[in-house]
C-alpha positions in Angstrom: 44.5 135.1 132.4 47.1 137.8 131.7 46.0 141.4 130.2 46.4 142.2 126.5 49.4 143.9 125.3 48.3 147.0 123.8 50.1 147.8 120.9 52.0 151.3 120.8 51.4 151.5 117.0 47.9 150.9 117.3 46.7 152.5 120.5 43.4 154.3 119.5 41.7 156.9 121.8 38.0 157.3 122.2 35.9 160.5 122.5 34.7 160.9 126.1 31.0 162.8 125.3 30.2 160.1 122.3 32.5 157.1 122.5 33.7 157.8 118.4 37.4 157.6 117.7 39.4 160.7 118.2 41.5 161.8 115.3 44.8 164.1 115.1 44.1 167.5 113.8 46.9 168.7 111.4 48.7 171.5 112.3 48.2 171.1 116.2 48.8 169.0 119.2 45.4 167.7 119.8 42.9 164.9 118.6 39.7 165.9 117.9 36.1 164.2 117.5 34.4 164.7 114.3 31.1 164.5 115.5 30.7 166.4 118.5 34.1 168.7 118.5 35.4 167.3 121.8 39.1 168.2 121.8 41.9 166.7 124.0 45.7 167.5 124.1 48.5 165.1 122.9 50.8 163.7 125.2 54.1 165.2 124.0 57.4 163.1 125.1 59.7 165.7 125.8 62.8 163.6 125.7 65.2 163.7 123.0 64.3 161.4 119.6 65.6 158.3 120.9 68.5 156.5 118.3 68.7 152.7 117.8 72.3 150.9 117.8 73.1 149.7 114.3 74.8 146.4 114.5 72.6 145.2 116.6 69.3 145.4 114.8 71.1 144.0 111.5 70.6 140.9 113.2 67.8 138.7 113.7 67.5 138.6 117.4 68.4 142.7 117.9 65.8 144.0 115.9 63.3 142.2 118.2 64.1 144.4 120.4 62.1 147.5 119.9 59.4 145.6 117.3 56.1 144.4 117.4 53.0 143.7 115.1 51.4 145.4 113.2 47.6 145.0 111.1 48.2 145.1 107.1 46.3 145.3 103.8 48.8 144.8 101.0 48.3 145.9 97.6 47.9 143.4 95.1 48.5 145.9 91.5 51.8 148.1 93.1 52.9 146.3 96.1 52.1 148.8 98.5 51.7 147.9 102.5 49.1 150.1 104.2 47.9 149.9 107.9 44.6 151.2 107.5 42.7 152.4 110.6 39.6 150.0 111.3 37.1 152.0 110.7 38.6 154.1 107.7 36.0 154.9 105.6 37.7 154.0 102.1 38.8 151.0 101.5 41.3 151.8 98.4 44.7 152.0 98.0 46.2 155.1 98.6 49.0 155.3 95.7 47.0 153.4 93.2 43.2 153.6 93.9 42.9 149.9 93.6 40.1 148.6 95.9 41.8 146.5 99.0 39.8 143.6 101.0 39.4 144.0 104.9 39.1 140.1 104.8 43.2 140.2 103.6 44.1 142.1 106.8 47.3 140.1 108.3 49.6 141.1 111.1 53.4 141.1 110.5 56.3 142.8 112.3 58.1 145.7 112.2 60.5 148.4 114.1 58.4 150.1 115.8 59.0 154.3 114.3 61.2 156.1 116.5 59.5 159.7 115.6 57.1 161.4 113.7 57.0 164.5 111.0 53.0 165.4 112.1 50.9 167.0 109.5 51.0 170.9 108.9 48.6 170.9 106.0 44.6 169.8 106.2 43.0 167.8 103.6 41.3 170.9 102.6 44.4 172.9 102.3 45.9 169.8 100.2 42.8 169.9 97.7 43.3 173.9 97.6 47.1 173.0 96.7 45.5 170.2 94.1 42.9 173.4 92.7 45.9 175.7 92.0 48.3 173.2 90.5 45.3 171.5 87.9 44.5 174.9 86.9 47.9 175.7 85.8 48.2 172.4 83.6 48.0 172.5 80.0 46.0 170.0 77.7 44.8 168.4 80.7 41.7 166.2 80.3 38.3 168.3 81.9 37.5 165.2 84.0 41.0 165.6 85.8 40.3 168.7 87.9 37.0 166.8 89.2 38.8 163.8 90.7 41.7 165.6 92.3 39.1 168.0 94.1 37.1 164.6 94.9 37.8 164.6 99.0 37.4 160.4 98.8 40.2 160.3 96.3 42.8 162.4 98.5 44.0 160.5 101.6 46.8 161.7 103.9 49.8 159.1 104.0 52.5 158.7 106.5 55.9 157.2 104.5 58.5 155.3 106.0 62.1 156.5 105.8 65.5 155.5 107.4 67.6 157.8 109.0 71.5 156.8 109.5 74.1 158.6 111.7 77.6 157.9 111.8 81.1 159.1 112.9 82.7 159.1 109.6 86.7 158.9 108.9 88.3 158.7 106.1 91.6 158.8 104.2 92.3 159.6 100.8 94.8 160.5 98.0 94.6 162.6 95.0 95.9 166.0 93.2 94.8 169.6 94.1 94.7 171.6 90.8 95.3 175.9 90.8 94.8 177.7 88.0 97.9 179.5 86.1 97.6 181.7 82.8 99.8 182.0 80.4 100.6 184.5 77.5 100.5 183.1 73.7 100.7 184.4 70.6 98.7 183.4 67.1 97.8 185.2 63.9 94.4 186.1 63.2 92.3 185.3 60.0 94.0 188.1 58.2 97.6 187.0 58.9 98.2 189.7 62.0 100.1 188.6 65.0 97.8 188.3 68.1 98.4 187.7 71.5 95.6 186.2 74.3 95.8 184.6 77.6 95.5 181.4 78.3 94.1 179.3 81.4 96.3 176.2 82.6 95.9 174.2 85.6 99.0 173.1 87.8 98.4 169.5 89.6 99.7 169.0 92.7 99.3 165.3 94.1 97.8 165.6 98.1 96.7 163.1 100.7 94.8 163.4 103.6 92.2 162.6 106.6 88.8 163.4 107.0 86.4 163.0 109.8 82.7 164.8 111.1 79.6 163.6 112.3 76.8 162.4 109.5 73.3 163.4 110.6 70.2 162.3 109.6 71.1 160.3 106.2 67.4 159.7 104.3 66.5 156.5 102.9 63.1 156.1 101.9 61.8 152.7 103.0 59.4 151.4 100.8 59.6 150.6 97.2 56.2 150.0 94.9 55.5 149.1 91.3 53.9 152.5 90.8 53.6 155.9 92.7 57.0 156.7 93.8 56.9 159.9 95.8 58.4 162.7 93.4 61.7 164.3 94.6 60.3 167.8 94.7 58.0 166.6 97.2 59.9 164.0 99.6 61.7 167.4 101.0 60.5 168.0 104.5 61.9 169.7 107.7 62.9 167.1 109.7 64.2 169.2 112.7 60.2 169.4 113.3 60.5 165.6 113.9 58.3 164.5 117.3 59.1 161.3 119.5 56.7 158.8 118.4 53.5 159.1 119.3 50.5 157.2 117.9 47.8 160.0 118.3 49.2 161.6 115.5 48.2 158.9 113.2 44.9 158.9 114.2 42.8 159.3 110.9 45.8 158.9 108.3 47.1 156.0 106.6 50.2 154.7 107.6 52.5 152.8 104.9 54.7 149.9 106.3 58.0 150.1 105.1 59.6 147.4 102.3 62.7 148.0 102.2 64.3 146.0 105.0 67.0 147.9 107.3 69.8 145.5 106.2 69.3 147.4 102.2 68.1 150.8 103.3 71.8 150.9 105.7 73.2 149.6 102.3 72.1 152.6 100.6 72.9 155.2 103.2 77.0 154.0 102.6 76.8 155.3 99.3 75.3 158.5 100.3 77.7 158.9 103.1 80.0 158.0 100.5 79.0 161.0 98.3 78.7 163.4 101.4 82.6 162.1 102.4 83.7 162.8 98.6 82.2 166.1 99.1 84.1 167.0 102.2 87.5 165.6 100.9 86.8 168.2 97.8 86.9 170.9 100.2 89.7 169.6 102.5 91.9 169.9 99.4 91.0 173.2 98.3 91.9 174.7 94.7 90.4 175.0 91.9 89.7 171.9 90.6 90.2 168.5 92.3 90.8 164.8 91.8 90.3 162.1 94.1 92.1 158.9 92.8 91.4 156.8 96.3 88.9 157.4 99.3 88.4 155.0 102.1 85.9 155.6 104.1 85.0 154.1 108.0 82.1 154.6 109.9 81.6 154.3 113.6 78.9 154.9 116.3 76.4 154.0 113.9 72.8 154.6 114.6 69.3 154.5 112.9 65.7 155.1 113.4 62.7 154.3 111.7 60.8 157.7 110.8 57.4 158.4 109.5 56.9 161.7 107.0 53.8 162.9 105.6 52.3 163.4 102.6 48.9 163.4 100.4 48.0 161.5 97.2 45.3 161.8 95.3 45.4 158.3 93.3 43.3 159.2 89.8 42.4 156.6 86.5 42.2 158.2 83.3 41.5 155.4 80.5 43.1 152.4 82.3 46.1 154.0 83.6 46.9 154.8 86.9 48.4 159.1 87.5 49.2 159.7 91.3 49.5 163.6 92.4 51.4 164.1 95.8 51.0 167.3 98.4 53.7 167.1 100.9 51.8 167.2 104.0 54.5 169.7 106.1 55.0 172.3 103.4 52.7 172.0 100.3 54.9 171.3 97.8 53.0 169.8 95.2 54.2 167.3 91.9 52.6 164.5 89.9 51.7 163.1 86.8 49.5 163.6 84.4 47.4 162.6 81.6 46.9 165.0 78.4 43.7 165.3 76.5 43.9 163.8 72.7 41.2 166.0 71.6 42.6 169.5 73.2 45.8 168.7 71.5 44.5 167.8 68.4 42.1 170.8 68.0 44.9 173.0 69.1 47.4 171.4 65.9 44.2 172.1 64.1 43.4 175.6 64.9 47.7 176.3 64.3 47.3 174.7 60.8 43.9 176.7 59.9 45.4 179.7 61.0 48.6 178.7 58.9 46.4 178.5 55.9 44.7 182.1 56.7 47.6 183.7 56.9 49.4 182.1 53.4 46.1 183.1 51.5 45.8 186.3 53.0 49.8 187.0 52.1 48.9 186.2 48.4 
């Protein structure tokens, strides 16, 4: 009888002392037992992070080379695909808080992550970030602060992203604009003749070639109806990426990509075109640039599937969902928030009463 296949993405370690599952301790290279405190070092891969050949993976048969099945729970409310640890205590969507039914677990194929940026902040540190942020919100409902401070509603999530590398070659044609100044005379409002310097632009037709290596073009690989991670939070230091090791995922939720590799590649091409446009303008020089035509060619394209850390607190207020996000690496925070009708109403009423009082006193 053949031995069962151990999935790299779902490999779990048990505590040698009590048998409980070891979980990753943010900011370290260890996994820890929550019950007896036993710790073990994570075996880090010393080899460079592997880049995968893009063209091979854009074909169906190529996508199976470095892939395996993963257990997934799909949120019927917002569409997020979440891999939840077997003993994870809370079965609620990390984005919108909708209950997830364990019996709905299904298996799907995914391209194995090539790298992961491990959490650097603990859940307690993320909650402190929430507390500081919420205190600075004007007109927020009183129960908002209670919700964001409840650990039950604050979850660590690894977000899926695609990164794309390529050698970029481009040809452009356009014009270079150089400023020069002329002295002009005019009459002022009193009829007196005056002079002034007027800036003008001299345009010279140009064309040229650009080339260079585009490294780690980052493309979001998930899309939900709600819970989009704000741009202010979605900034990570990719130099901290580690070769993928499942131990870093222990104790956290991992989201499976919902944007296919092909769609991510198309978006990356638009980003690379913007990069090429910047390179072309830099190559043209001058004070202004016009680009009439720009053709780019991408060669030696590679990609990788990576996981990036964020803490999310999903909160419902008056039948609406609000999501708050803390970057799991650097602690930056952002999110949508509800407003308290009564706080605003009372503030407006107080303002009106103050105005009436001042008006009557002035009379």
